[in-house]
C-alpha positions in Angstrom: -58.2 -56.5 4.6 -54.9 -58.9 4.5 -55.2 -58.8 8.7 -59.0 -61.1 8.6 -59.4 -64.2 8.2 -62.2 -66.7 7.5 -63.7 -69.5 9.5 -65.2 -72.6 8.9 -67.8 -74.3 11.2 -68.7 -77.9 10.5 -71.1 -78.8 13.0 -72.7 -82.2 14.4 -75.3 -82.6 17.4 -72.5 -83.0 20.1 -69.7 -81.2 18.4 -67.9 -78.4 16.4 -64.9 -78.8 14.2 -63.7 -75.4 13.5 -61.3 -74.0 10.8 -59.6 -70.6 11.6 -57.8 -69.2 8.9 -55.2 -71.2 6.7 -54.3 -73.1 10.2 -53.8 -76.7 9.3 -55.2 -78.4 12.6 -59.1 -77.4 13.3 -60.4 -77.5 16.8 -63.1 -79.1 18.7 -65.7 -77.4 20.8 -68.9 -78.6 22.4 -72.3 -77.7 20.7 -73.9 -76.4 23.5 -74.1 -72.7 25.5 -70.4 -73.2 27.1 -69.3 -74.1 24.2 -70.5 -71.8 21.7 -69.1 -68.6 24.6 -65.8 -70.7 24.6 -65.9 -70.5 20.2 -66.7 -66.8 20.9 -63.5 -66.0 23.1 -61.3 -67.7 20.8 -62.2 -65.9 17.9 -62.6 -62.5 19.7 -58.6 -62.3 19.8 -58.7 -62.5 16.2 -60.2 -60.2 13.4 -62.4 -62.3 11.9 -63.9 -61.6 8.6 -66.6 -63.8 8.0 -67.7 -67.3 9.0 -69.4 -70.1 6.8 -71.2 -73.3 8.5 -73.7 -75.8 6.9 -77.2 -76.3 7.7 -77.5 -79.4 9.8 -81.3 -79.4 11.1 -81.1 -77.6 13.7 -77.5 -78.2 15.0 -76.2 -75.2 14.1 -79.0 -72.6 14.8 -78.2 -72.3 18.5 -74.3 -71.3 17.9 -75.2 -69.1 14.7 -77.0 -67.3 16.7 -74.6 -66.8 19.7 -71.8 -65.6 16.8 -74.4 -63.4 15.3 -75.1 -61.7 18.9 -71.3 -61.5 19.6 -71.1 -59.4 16.3 -69.6 -62.0 13.7 -71.0 -61.8 10.6 -72.7 -65.3 10.0 -73.1 -67.2 6.8 -75.6 -70.9 6.9 -75.2 -72.5 3.5 -76.5 -74.8 2.3 -74.8 -78.5 2.2 -75.3 -79.0 -1.5 -73.7 -76.2 -1.8 -70.7 -76.5 0.1 -70.2 -80.3 -1.0 -70.2 -79.0 -4.7 -67.8 -76.5 -3.6 -65.2 -79.0 -1.8 -65.9 -81.0 -5.1 -64.7 -78.0 -7.8 -61.4 -77.6 -5.2 -60.8 -81.0 -5.9 -62.0 -82.0 -2.0 -63.3 -85.7 -2.6 -62.0 -86.9 1.2 -65.3 -86.3 3.9 -64.2 -85.9 7.6 -65.3 -83.3 10.0 -61.8 -81.2 10.2 -61.3 -81.4 6.1 -65.3 -80.0 5.9 -64.4 -77.2 8.7 -61.4 -76.7 6.3 -63.0 -76.0 2.8 -65.9 -74.2 4.5 -62.8 -71.9 5.7 -61.9 -71.6 2.1 -65.3 -71.0 1.0 -65.5 -68.1 3.5 -62.4 -66.7 2.2 -64.0 -66.6 -1.5 -66.9 -65.5 -0.4 -66.1 -62.4 1.5 -63.9 -61.4 -1.5 -67.3 -61.3 -3.4 -69.1 -57.7 -4.2 -72.0 -58.6 -3.2 -71.2 -60.3 0.0 -73.9 -58.9 2.4 -76.5 -60.8 0.0 -74.8 -63.7 1.9 -75.5 -62.6 5.6 -78.9 -63.4 7.1 -80.3 -62.1 10.0 -80.5 -64.8 12.6 -84.5 -65.7 13.8 -85.5 -64.6 16.8 -87.2 -66.6 19.5 -90.7 -65.8 18.5 -89.5 -66.8 14.5 -88.3 -70.3 15.7 -91.0 -71.1 17.9 -93.5 -70.1 15.1 -91.2 -72.5 12.4 -91.8 -75.3 15.1 -95.4 -75.5 14.8 -95.6 -75.0 11.4 -92.8 -77.8 10.5 -94.9 -79.9 13.8 -98.0 -78.8 11.9 -96.8 -80.6 8.3 -95.5 -83.7 10.1 -99.4 -83.8 10.8 -100.8 -83.8 7.8 -98.5 -86.0 6.3 -99.0 -88.7 8.9 -103.0 -88.4 8.6 -102.8 -88.6 4.8 -100.5 -91.8 4.9 -102.7 -93.2 7.4 -106.0 -92.4 5.2 -104.3 -94.2 2.6 -103.4 -97.2 4.4 -107.2 -97.6 5.7 -108.4 -97.8 2.2 -106.4 -100.8 1.8 -105.9 -102.7 5.1 -107.5 -105.5 6.7 -111.0 -105.0 8.3 -108.7 -106.4 11.4 -107.5 -103.3 11.6 -109.2 -100.9 9.8 -110.4 -99.3 13.5 -106.8 -99.1 14.8 -106.0 -96.8 12.0 -109.4 -94.7 12.5 -108.5 -93.9 16.4 -105.3 -93.1 15.1 -106.8 -91.0 12.4 -108.8 -89.3 14.9 -105.5 -88.5 17.5 -103.6 -86.7 14.5 -106.8 -85.0 13.8 -107.5 -83.6 17.3 -103.6 -83.1 17.0 -103.5 -81.0 13.6 -106.8 -78.9 15.4 -104.9 -78.4 18.4 -101.9 -76.8 16.7 -103.8 -74.8 14.1 -105.4 -72.9 17.5 -101.5 -72.8 18.8 -100.6 -70.9 15.3 -103.4 -68.8 15.5 -102.7 -67.7 18.9 -99.1 -67.0 17.9 -99.7 -65.1 14.9 -102.1 -62.8 16.8 -99.5 -61.8 19.6 -96.6 -61.5 17.3 -97.4 -61.0 13.8 -101.2 -60.2 13.3 -100.3 -57.4 11.1 -98.6 -59.3 9.0 -101.0 -62.6 9.1 -104.3 -60.3 8.3 -101.8 -58.7 5.1 -101.4 -61.8 3.6 -104.5 -63.8 4.3 -106.7 -60.6 2.6 -105.5 -62.4 -0.7 -108.4 -65.2 -1.9 -106.4 -67.9 -1.8 -103.8 -67.5 1.0 -105.5 -69.3 4.3 -104.3 -69.1 7.9 -101.6 -72.5 6.9 -100.2 -70.8 4.0 -100.1 -67.5 5.9 -98.0 -68.9 8.4 -95.5 -71.0 6.5 -94.7 -67.7 4.4 -94.4 -66.2 7.8 -92.1 -69.0 9.4 -90.5 -69.7 6.1 -90.0 -67.0 3.9 -88.6 -64.0 6.3 -87.1 -62.3 3.5 -91.1 -61.7 1.7 -91.0 -58.2 1.0 -87.4 -57.3 1.6 -86.4 -58.6 -1.7 -87.2 -57.4 -5.5 -89.2 -59.5 -7.6 -87.1 -61.3 -9.3 -85.3 -62.2 -5.9 -87.9 -63.7 -4.1 -88.9 -65.4 -6.8 -85.3 -67.2 -7.3 -85.3 -67.9 -3.5 -88.9 -69.3 -3.5 -87.7 -71.6 -6.9 -90.2 -70.2 -9.2 -88.4 -68.8 -11.8 -87.5 -70.0 -14.8 -83.8 -71.2 -15.4 -82.3 -70.8 -18.8 -80.7 -74.5 -20.0 -79.3 -72.7 -23.0 -75.2 -74.0 -24.6 -74.2 -72.8 -27.7 -76.6 -73.1 -30.6 -79.0 -75.2 -28.4 -82.2 -73.2 -26.5 -83.3 -76.1 -24.0 -86.4 -75.7 -22.8 -87.0 -73.3 -19.0 -87.3 -75.0 -15.8 -87.8 -74.1 -12.2 -85.3 -75.6 -9.8 -84.1 -75.4 -6.8 -85.6 -73.0 -3.5 -87.3 -73.6 -0.3 -89.6 -76.8 -1.3 -91.9 -76.1 1.6 -92.6 -72.8 0.7 -93.4 -73.6 -2.8 -95.7 -76.4 -1.6 -97.6 -73.8 0.0 -97.8 -71.6 -3.1 -98.9 -74.4 -5.3 -102.1 -75.3 -2.9 -103.0 -71.1 -2.5 -102.7 -70.5 -6.3 -104.9 -73.8 -7.2 -107.6 -71.8 -4.5 -106.9 -68.7 -6.1 -107.1 -70.0 -9.3 -110.9 -70.6 -8.2 -112.1 -67.8 -5.9 -109.5 -65.0 -6.9 -110.6 -63.2 -10.0 -106.8 -61.6 -11.3 -105.3 -65.1 -10.3 -108.0 -67.0 -12.5 -107.8 -64.3 -15.9 -103.6 -64.8 -15.9 -104.6 -68.5 -15.7 -107.2 -68.5 -18.3 -105.1 -66.4 -20.5 -102.2 -68.5 -20.4 -104.1 -71.6 -21.3 -105.7 -69.7 -24.4 -102.1 -68.9 -25.7 -101.2 -72.8 -25.8 -99.3 -73.1 -22.5 -99.0 -76.1 -21.0 -101.6 -76.1 -17.3 -97.9 -76.9 -15.5 -96.2 -73.9 -17.0 -99.9 -71.3 -16.3 -100.3 -73.1 -12.7 -96.3 -72.2 -11.9 -96.7 -68.6 -13.9 -100.0 -68.1 -11.3 -97.5 -69.2 -8.4 -95.1 -66.5 -9.4 -97.8 -63.5 -9.9 -99.3 -64.8 -6.3 -95.9 -64.6 -4.6 -94.7 -61.3 -6.4 -98.3 -59.5 -5.8 -98.1 -60.9 -1.5 -93.6 -59.2 -2.0 -95.1 -56.2 -2.9 -97.9 -56.2 -0.5 -95.5 -56.8 2.7 -93.5 -54.2 1.6 -96.0 -51.1 1.0 -98.4 -52.8 3.7 -101.4 -52.7 1.4 -103.6 -55.1 1.8 -104.5 -56.9 -1.7 -106.7 -55.0 -4.7 -108.0 -56.3 -7.9 -107.2 -53.2 -9.6 -103.6 -52.8 -8.8 -102.7 -56.5 -8.6 -103.9 -56.8 -11.8 -101.7 -53.6 -13.1 
């Protein structure tokens, strides 16, 4: 609509630069509850078509939730995509106000697309945010444990005991965190967790990662969910040349969880094991076969969540 405007918001830890429509100047609000409410009051005086902001860690989450709760259409976009758009538009300068205006331009472009609604995703509620925080902290503890384990093998005898004590502390924290994740899933997502864990190869950690970081599971088509995670092969063709198909982009944390699930499933899940062996027999490289198993596992789980049916070897094979 001609009288509707697009809004771009560049968010930092303490402040938000807001570009409204084609205005050359930007308004600055504090990135807290009072600032969010003040921004909402300002935007209510306009007919806002779409709001775009970058994903900046957790700094954008509270603002995005507040705006969405107030009835605005909000898109949280990958910073790399926003920067690529700025370069394509010839915006090489980077400041907070310039970024806000660039995001407003991007919002205007997205708003004109026929598939506009696919960019607008519901913000996570408090329970989802809580689970995401627990899963993120678990991943950090696992990385710390792996690092300390590697250091222990190369450390001088004088400090080996210190490393062992720290590893013991980390292991206890990890055990406590696993219990908290299990309690959270039992309270809020017990049916979905049980559904995912019915797959041989998917354990509690993988199920928690999928529930936390892939809320679209069961809501998208097979090709869409594979592209979202980053396990769909992408063409690299130009003219007469036919490039090698590769996977790229997507959600790395979900892909890592799927990788471990596929490795286990290739041993204990008859359907995934047959898929892997068939691809190897056809001459496919092992890495290609593993990614194919990850994709098959994801497609099956997507169908399971959509239909509410647990794993079935016969249906999975079909």
